[in-house]
C-alpha positions as CSV (number, residue, x, y, z in Angstrom):
1,X,100.5,83.4,112.6
2,X,101.0,85.5,109.6
3,X,103.9,85.4,107.3
4,X,105.5,88.7,108.3
5,X,105.2,87.5,112.1
6,X,106.7,84.1,111.2
7,X,109.9,86.0,109.4
8,X,110.0,88.3,112.4
9,X,110.2,85.6,115.0
10,X,112.6,83.5,112.9
11,X,114.9,86.8,112.8
12,X,114.6,86.9,116.7
13,X,115.3,83.1,117.0
14,X,118.6,83.6,114.9
15,X,119.6,86.6,117.1
16,X,118.9,84.8,120.3
17,X,121.2,81.7,119.0
18,X,123.9,84.1,118.1
19,X,123.7,83.6,114.3
20,X,123.4,87.6,114.1
21,X,125.3,89.4,116.9
22,X,124.7,93.0,118.1
23,X,125.9,95.4,115.3
24,X,125.8,92.9,112.5
25,X,124.0,94.0,109.4
26,X,121.2,92.1,108.4
27,X,120.3,91.0,104.9
28,X,118.6,94.0,102.9
29,X,115.1,93.8,102.1
30,X,115.7,92.7,98.6
31,X,118.2,90.0,99.8
32,X,115.5,88.8,102.4
33,X,112.8,88.9,99.7
34,X,115.1,86.5,97.4
35,X,116.0,84.4,100.3
36,X,112.5,83.7,101.8
37,X,110.3,84.1,98.6
38,X,108.0,86.4,100.6
39,X,106.9,89.7,99.0
40,X,108.7,93.1,99.7
41,X,105.6,94.3,101.7
42,X,105.7,91.2,104.1
43,X,109.5,91.4,104.6
44,X,109.1,95.2,105.2
45,X,106.5,94.6,107.6
46,X,108.6,92.0,109.6
47,X,111.4,94.4,109.8
48,X,109.2,97.1,110.9
49,X,107.8,94.9,113.8
50,X,111.4,94.1,114.8
51,X,112.4,97.7,114.7
52,X,109.4,98.8,116.9
53,X,110.2,95.9,119.5
54,X,114.0,97.2,119.7
55,X,115.4,94.0,118.2
56,X,116.9,95.9,115.3
57,X,117.7,99.5,114.3
58,X,117.7,101.2,111.0
59,X,120.3,103.3,109.6
60,X,119.4,105.6,106.7
61,X,121.0,104.5,103.3
62,X,122.9,101.7,105.1
63,X,120.3,99.1,106.2
64,X,119.1,97.3,109.2
65,X,121.5,96.2,112.2
66,X,120.9,94.0,115.1
67,X,120.4,96.4,118.1
68,X,123.2,96.7,120.6
69,X,122.4,94.8,123.7
70,X,122.2,97.8,126.0
71,X,119.6,99.5,123.6
72,X,117.6,96.0,123.4
73,X,117.5,96.2,127.5
74,X,116.3,99.7,127.7
75,X,113.1,100.0,129.4
76,X,110.3,101.1,127.1
77,X,108.6,104.3,127.8
78,X,105.3,104.0,129.9
79,X,102.3,102.7,127.8
80,X,99.5,104.8,127.6
81,X,96.5,103.9,129.6
82,X,94.7,101.1,127.8
83,X,91.2,102.7,128.7
84,X,90.7,106.5,129.0
85,X,87.4,108.3,129.6
86,X,86.4,111.8,128.8
87,X,83.1,113.0,129.9
88,X,83.3,116.0,127.5
89,X,85.0,115.8,124.2
90,X,86.4,119.0,122.7
91,X,88.5,118.4,119.6
92,X,86.6,120.0,116.8
93,X,88.3,123.2,116.8
94,X,91.7,121.7,116.6
95,X,90.6,119.4,113.8
96,X,89.1,122.3,111.9
97,X,92.2,124.5,112.0
98,X,94.4,121.6,110.9
99,X,92.0,120.8,107.9
100,X,91.6,124.4,106.9
101,X,95.4,124.9,106.7
102,X,95.8,121.9,104.2
103,X,92.9,123.2,101.9
104,X,95.2,125.1,99.7
105,X,95.8,123.5,96.3
106,X,99.4,124.3,96.3
107,X,100.0,122.4,99.4
108,X,101.5,118.8,99.1
109,X,98.4,116.8,100.6
110,X,99.9,114.1,102.7
111,X,97.5,115.1,105.4
112,X,94.3,114.3,103.2
113,X,91.9,111.7,104.2
114,X,91.0,110.9,100.4
115,X,92.9,109.1,97.7
116,X,94.2,110.7,94.7
117,X,91.0,111.7,92.7
118,X,92.9,110.9,89.4
119,X,92.5,107.1,90.3
120,X,88.7,107.3,90.0
121,X,86.7,106.7,86.7
122,X,85.7,110.4,86.4
123,X,84.9,110.4,82.7
124,X,82.5,107.5,83.1
125,X,80.8,108.8,86.1
126,X,80.5,112.0,84.4
127,X,78.8,110.4,81.5
128,X,76.4,108.5,84.0
129,X,75.6,112.0,85.6
130,X,74.9,113.6,82.2
131,X,72.7,110.6,81.1
132,X,70.5,110.7,84.2
133,X,70.5,114.5,83.9
134,X,68.8,114.3,80.6
135,X,66.1,111.6,81.8
136,X,65.5,112.5,85.4
137,X,61.8,113.0,86.1
138,X,60.3,115.5,88.5
139,X,58.9,112.8,90.6
140,X,62.1,111.1,91.0
141,X,63.0,113.3,93.9
142,X,59.9,111.8,95.9
143,X,61.0,108.4,94.8
144,X,64.3,108.7,96.1
145,X,63.6,109.9,99.6
146,X,64.7,107.8,102.5
147,X,65.6,105.0,102.4
148,X,67.0,106.2,99.1
149,X,66.8,104.9,95.7
150,X,65.5,101.2,95.5
151,X,67.9,100.1,92.4
152,X,70.9,101.4,94.4
153,X,69.9,99.7,97.5
154,X,69.5,96.4,95.5
155,X,73.1,96.9,94.0
156,X,74.5,97.3,97.5
157,X,72.6,94.3,98.7
158,X,74.0,92.2,96.1
159,X,77.5,93.2,96.9
160,X,76.9,92.0,100.3
161,X,75.5,88.8,98.9
162,X,78.7,88.3,96.9
163,X,80.5,87.9,100.4
164,X,77.9,85.5,101.7
165,X,76.1,88.2,103.7
166,X,72.3,88.2,104.1
167,X,71.3,91.8,103.9
168,X,68.1,93.1,102.7
169,X,67.6,96.1,100.5
170,X,64.9,97.0,103.0
171,X,67.4,97.7,105.9
172,X,69.8,99.8,103.6
173,X,69.3,103.6,104.1
174,X,71.4,105.6,101.5
175,X,72.9,108.7,103.1
176,X,75.1,111.9,102.2
177,X,78.3,109.9,102.5
178,X,79.6,107.5,105.3
179,X,79.8,110.2,107.8
180,X,76.0,110.9,107.6
181,X,75.6,107.2,107.9
182,X,77.8,107.0,111.0
183,X,76.3,110.0,112.8
184,X,72.6,108.8,112.2
185,X,73.5,105.4,113.5
186,X,75.2,106.8,116.7
187,X,72.0,109.1,117.2
188,X,69.8,106.2,116.7
189,X,71.3,104.2,119.6
190,X,72.2,106.9,122.2
191,X,71.0,109.8,124.0
192,X,73.2,113.0,125.1
193,X,75.3,111.8,128.2
194,X,75.7,108.2,127.2
195,X,79.1,106.4,127.0
196,X,80.5,105.3,123.5
197,X,83.7,103.2,123.0
198,X,86.0,104.5,120.6
199,X,89.6,103.5,119.5
200,X,92.6,105.3,120.5
201,X,93.5,106.6,118.1
202,X,90.3,106.7,116.2
203,X,88.9,108.6,113.1
204,X,88.6,112.0,113.9
205,X,85.2,112.1,112.8
206,X,84.0,109.8,115.5
207,X,85.4,112.4,118.1
208,X,83.4,115.3,116.4
209,X,80.3,113.2,116.4
210,X,80.7,112.6,120.1
211,X,81.2,116.2,120.9
212,X,78.2,117.4,118.7
213,X,75.9,114.8,120.3
214,X,77.1,115.7,123.9
215,X,78.4,112.0,124.4
216,X,80.9,110.8,126.5
217,X,83.9,108.8,125.3
218,X,85.6,105.8,126.4
219,X,89.0,105.4,124.4
220,X,90.4,101.8,124.2
221,X,93.9,101.2,123.2
222,X,94.4,100.2,119.5
223,X,97.7,98.8,118.1
224,X,99.1,99.2,114.6
225,X,99.8,95.6,114.4
226,X,97.1,93.9,116.1
227,X,94.1,96.4,116.4
228,X,92.0,97.1,119.3
229,X,93.1,95.6,122.7
230,X,90.4,93.1,123.4
231,X,91.4,92.7,127.2
232,X,91.0,96.7,127.5
233,X,87.6,96.5,125.5
234,X,86.5,93.9,128.0
235,X,87.6,96.1,130.8
236,X,85.9,99.2,129.4
237,X,82.7,97.3,129.0
238,X,82.7,96.0,132.5
239,X,83.5,99.5,134.0
240,X,81.2,101.8,132.0
241,X,77.5,101.8,131.1
242,X,78.3,101.7,127.3
243,X,75.4,102.1,124.8
244,X,77.5,102.0,121.4
245,X,80.9,101.2,120.1
246,X,82.3,102.9,117.1
247,X,85.1,100.8,115.4
248,X,86.9,100.5,112.0
249,X,87.4,96.7,111.6
250,X,89.2,97.0,108.2
251,X,92.0,99.2,107.3
252,X,91.5,101.4,110.4
253,X,92.2,105.1,110.0
254,X,94.7,106.2,110.9
255,X,96.7,103.1,111.7
256,X,95.7,101.0,108.7
257,X,95.3,97.7,110.7
258,X,92.7,95.1,109.8
259,X,91.3,92.9,112.4
260,X,91.6,89.1,112.0
261,X,88.5,87.0,111.5
262,X,88.9,85.5,115.0
263,X,89.2,89.0,116.6
264,X,86.0,90.2,114.7
265,X,84.2,87.2,116.2
266,X,85.5,87.8,119.5
267,X,84.3,91.5,119.2
268,X,80.8,90.7,118.1
269,X,80.5,88.2,121.1
270,X,81.9,90.5,123.5
271,X,79.6,93.5,122.4
272,X,76.4,91.0,122.4
273,X,77.3,89.8,125.9
274,X,76.9,93.5,127.1
275,X,74.1,94.3,124.8
276,X,76.0,97.0,123.1
277,X,75.4,98.1,119.5
278,X,78.4,98.2,117.1
279,X,78.7,101.1,114.6
280,X,81.2,99.6,112.2
281,X,82.9,102.3,110.0
282,X,84.0,100.3,106.7
283,X,84.7,102.9,104.2
284,X,88.1,101.2,103.4
285,X,87.1,97.5,103.0
286,X,87.3,97.6,99.2
287,X,91.1,98.8,99.6
288,X,92.5,95.4,100.5
289,X,95.8,93.9,99.1
290,X,95.8,90.5,98.1
291,X,93.1,88.2,96.8
292,X,90.6,88.0,99.5
293,X,88.3,90.8,100.6
294,X,88.1,90.8,104.4
295,X,84.6,90.5,105.9
296,X,83.3,93.0,108.2
297,X,82.4,92.3,111.7
298,X,78.8,92.4,110.6
299,X,79.1,89.2,108.9
300,X,79.6,87.5,112.3
301,X,76.5,89.0,113.9
302,X,73.6,87.0,114.1
303,X,71.6,89.1,116.5
304,X,71.4,92.2,114.3
305,X,73.2,94.6,116.9
306,X,75.7,96.0,114.1
307,X,75.0,99.1,112.0
308,X,77.4,98.6,109.2
309,X,78.3,101.9,107.4
310,X,80.1,102.4,104.1
311,X,80.4,104.5,101.1
312,X,81.6,105.1,97.7
313,X,83.8,108.0,98.5
314,X,87.2,106.2,99.1
315,X,86.8,103.8,96.4
316,X,85.0,105.3,93.5
317,X,84.2,109.1,93.6
318,X,84.4,111.4,96.7
319,X,82.6,114.3,95.3
320,X,79.2,112.2,94.9
321,X,79.1,111.8,98.7
322,X,77.0,108.7,98.6
323,X,77.2,106.3,101.4
324,X,74.7,104.0,103.4
325,X,74.1,102.1,106.4
326,X,72.9,98.6,106.7
327,X,70.9,99.3,109.8
328,X,68.8,96.1,110.5
329,X,66.0,96.8,113.0
330,X,67.2,100.6,113.2
331,X,66.4,101.5,109.6
332,X,63.3,103.0,110.2
333,X,64.6,105.0,113.3
334,X,67.6,106.4,110.7
335,X,65.0,107.2,108.0
336,X,62.9,109.3,110.5
337,X,66.3,111.0,111.7
338,X,67.6,111.5,108.3
339,X,64.1,113.3,107.2
340,X,64.5,115.6,110.2
341,X,68.0,116.8,109.2
342,X,69.2,116.3,105.4
343,X,65.7,115.3,104.2
344,X,67.3,113.1,101.5
345,X,70.5,112.2,99.6
346,X,71.2,113.9,96.2
347,X,68.6,112.3,93.8
348,X,70.9,112.9,90.7
349,X,74.0,111.4,92.3
350,X,72.0,108.1,93.5
351,X,70.8,107.8,89.8
352,X,74.2,108.3,88.2
353,X,75.8,105.5,90.3
354,X,72.8,103.2,89.5
355,X,73.7,103.8,85.8
356,X,77.3,103.4,86.4
357,X,77.1,100.2,88.3
358,X,74.9,98.8,85.8
359,X,78.0,98.8,83.3
360,X,79.6,96.2,85.2
361,X,83.0,98.1,85.3
362,X,83.1,98.7,89.0
363,X,84.9,95.6,89.8
364,X,87.4,96.2,87.0
365,X,88.1,99.7,88.3
366,X,88.5,98.3,91.9
367,X,91.0,95.7,90.8
368,X,93.3,98.4,89.2
369,X,92.7,100.7,92.1
370,X,93.9,98.3,94.7
371,X,97.1,97.4,92.5
372,X,98.0,101.0,92.1
373,X,97.5,101.9,95.7
374,X,99.6,98.9,97.0
375,X,102.4,100.0,94.4
376,X,102.4,103.7,95.5
377,X,102.1,102.9,99.2
378,X,105.2,100.6,98.8
379,X,107.1,103.2,96.9
380,X,106.2,105.8,99.5
381,X,107.4,103.7,102.4
382,X,110.8,103.0,100.7
383,X,111.2,106.7,99.9
384,X,110.6,107.8,103.5
385,X,112.8,104.9,104.7
386,X,115.5,106.2,102.6
387,X,115.3,109.9,103.9
388,X,113.8,110.0,107.4
389,X,116.1,110.0,110.5
390,X,116.9,106.5,112.0
391,X,114.7,107.0,115.0
392,X,111.6,107.6,113.1
393,X,109.6,104.7,112.7
394,X,107.2,104.0,109.8
395,X,104.4,101.7,110.4
396,X,102.6,100.2,107.4
397,X,99.9,97.8,106.7
398,X,98.7,95.7,103.6
399,X,95.7,97.6,102.9
400,X,94.5,101.2,102.3
401,X,96.8,104.2,101.7
402,X,97.9,105.5,104.9
403,X,101.3,105.2,106.5
404,X,101.6,105.7,110.4
405,X,104.9,107.5,111.3
406,X,106.4,107.6,114.9
407,X,108.7,110.4,115.8
408,X,111.2,109.9,118.8
409,X,109.6,110.2,122.1
410,X,108.9,113.6,123.4
411,X,108.6,115.3,120.0
412,X,105.3,117.0,118.8
413,X,103.8,116.2,115.4
414,X,101.5,119.2,115.9
415,X,104.6,121.3,116.0
416,X,105.8,119.5,113.0
417,X,102.7,120.1,111.2
418,X,102.8,124.0,111.7
419,X,106.5,124.0,110.3
420,X,105.4,121.7,107.3
421,X,102.2,123.9,106.3
422,X,104.7,126.8,106.2
423,X,106.6,124.8,103.7
424,X,103.3,124.0,101.8
425,X,103.2,120.5,103.0
426,X,100.3,119.0,105.1
427,X,100.5,116.1,107.5
428,X,97.8,114.7,109.8
429,X,99.3,114.9,113.4
430,X,98.3,112.3,116.0
431,X,96.5,114.8,118.1
432,X,93.6,114.7,115.5
433,X,92.8,111.1,116.4
434,X,92.8,111.1,120.2
435,X,91.1,113.2,123.1
436,X,94.5,112.9,125.0
437,X,98.1,113.2,124.3
438,X,99.1,109.5,123.9
439,X,99.7,110.1,120.0
440,X,101.4,113.5,120.1
441,X,104.6,112.2,118.5
442,X,102.7,110.3,115.7
443,X,101.3,111.6,112.3
444,X,99.3,110.0,109.3
445,X,100.6,110.3,106.0
446,X,98.6,109.7,102.7
447,X,100.7,107.5,100.2
448,X,98.1,107.6,97.4
449,X,99.6,110.2,95.3
450,X,101.8,109.5,92.2
451,X,105.3,110.1,93.4
452,X,107.3,112.8,91.6
453,X,109.8,115.4,92.3
454,X,107.3,117.5,94.3
455,X,106.5,114.6,96.8
456,X,110.3,113.3,97.0
457,X,111.3,117.1,98.0
458,X,108.4,117.4,100.4
459,X,109.7,114.2,102.4
460,X,113.2,115.5,102.4
461,X,111.9,118.6,103.7
462,X,109.8,116.9,106.5
463,X,113.1,114.9,107.4
464,X,114.9,118.2,107.9
465,X,112.0,119.8,109.9
466,X,112.2,116.8,112.1
467,X,116.0,117.2,112.6
468,X,115.4,120.8,113.5
469,X,112.7,119.9,116.1
470,X,115.0,117.5,117.7
471,X,117.8,120.0,118.0
472,X,115.4,122.9,119.4
């Protein structure tokens, strides 16, 4: 049991014993940090869990209180189905409209999927790009055709080795960002009309890929605290002739949850039992909080059924669009598919990354990036908690830079998004991450930005718009 779970259970036990009575004010976050010796993030996570369970309630600028008994006994709203199927995925138009509306530079980019680009070592990367621009040879284009630059593939293989994983440079294919790696991987192991498991909610790029490739979706319930529902996953594998499973096991987008090592092992064992390929979207794995980088599910796969996809876009530089897939036995097939589509990944960008990685500054950059993101995410969480209506729940995780906000039942985050865009504020409504309506009252917020008056005023405006929606 994790520390935040231990604290949550301790408080529940105290309430059951009558130490805290309905209506009593609990110790503040700072007081609880002082008493328990736990971090602010851990205590905040425990309180959020208790609030989501109806054990306690938050009152803006007042604190947390033990929920009245009648509130605690209220039957929860019916849970969405654990497994949902869609023979036709039709989501791209909605996603396109939302993303287009937030492209304006004057918009506060809470709906963005990318971290604040000012956190990246752009000057150093530009120097590397200038260096290779002066020395790149005409034949280098041929040399960097699929599977990609040999030195870059070796550098990536060495980073796997640092985690104790045996990944040969020969099975790594360099791609134009992680999305190409994911799409090529999906194409390599499926045919049109096949069933593919995705999380619910899931990264909208997965839904767009299914729509484009004319694949059928099996959506499996995923929770902000615990990740994918393993019982529901087993049910889906038993009920449908699934060919592939597209999952994010670390810092899942949009929820932020990271699966435990035990759950990753269970996941691999279950997929192997059903002979289903895992397409592992692992673009946020470098953005963990704490000392230990979580292993991907690929680390527990001894049968080579996992295609592990990642990139430098979320942790080093977005504009270079350099990703990769450790494809194992599917590497040759993915190279063939890439030659038929994009031909190859940008040669100058590959060479610039090789030059930068040779400076040994990457890990120094990553340590600073993780520290700053953790601080900014915590600051955003506190700021939101102070101004949002009491019945808005803010789910946070100990990695990445997304917060997942839950509006009261019956409210539509899509409508909130339209109102917010009119006020020059973007959010990512829950409908972007599902083929159904289970997450209509949720939205994702990017917390990577340096907090200033603009951001503070934006969340005050969001709070006001939420109140207006409730009244209407």
